[in-house]
N, C-alpha and C positions, 0 to 999 in steps of 0.2 A: 199607961205603959209608954215607954219611950223606946224606940230601936236605934241601934248604933251599927249600921252596916259598914261604916269606915273601920272600926275596929273589929267587928265581929267577922268581916270578910278579909280585910287587909290588902285588897286588891282593887285598884281604881275601877277597872272595867266591870267589876260586879257590884260596885256600890249603889249606881242608880237603880239597877233592877231590884236590888235587896231592899232599898229604901221604899220603893212602890210596893214591894211585897209586903212590907211592914204596914204600911198605910192600909193596904187592902185587907190585911188581917185585923185591923182595928186600932193600930198604934195612935196614941194621941200626940205624938212628938217624934221627930227624927234628929238624931245627932249626926251631923256630917263634918268631916275634916275638910278644910279648904285652904288653899295656899296659891299665890300668884306664880310661884316657881317651885312646884313640887320637887323637882329633881335637886333644888338646893336646901330643901328643908331640913332642919337638923333632926327632926323626928317625924314620923308618920308620912313622909313624902309619897311612898308607894300607894297609899290609899287616899290621898287628898285629892279633891277634886279642883280643877282649875275654876276661875270666877265664871267663864261662860258655861261650863258643865253645871255648876251650882245654879245659876240662873235659869238654865233650861230644866233642870230638876224641880225647882220651886214651882215653875208653871206646871209641870206634869203633876206634882203632888196636889196643888190646888184643883186641878181638873179631876183628879181621882177622889179626893176628899169630897167634892160636891156630889159625886155618884152616891156617896154613902151619907148624904145630908149633913156633912160636917163643913166648917169654915176654918180657913187658916188665917191667922193674924198677918197683916201686912208688914 
């Protein structure tokens, strides 16, 4: 099961908590929109994470996955 909080929620500030909720619920993957300058994106800008946000989310997902005995590919 893959979760897609970027499209499912469509609001940047909710993408991270929903991604983590998906992992906690047992998702095997997470689809996240990212963009260096979301305000300039031709599509999906309001839901795109900035690189620093994505990097922090990846750390949080790895930690959470470990709690459930899962590993995340580098």
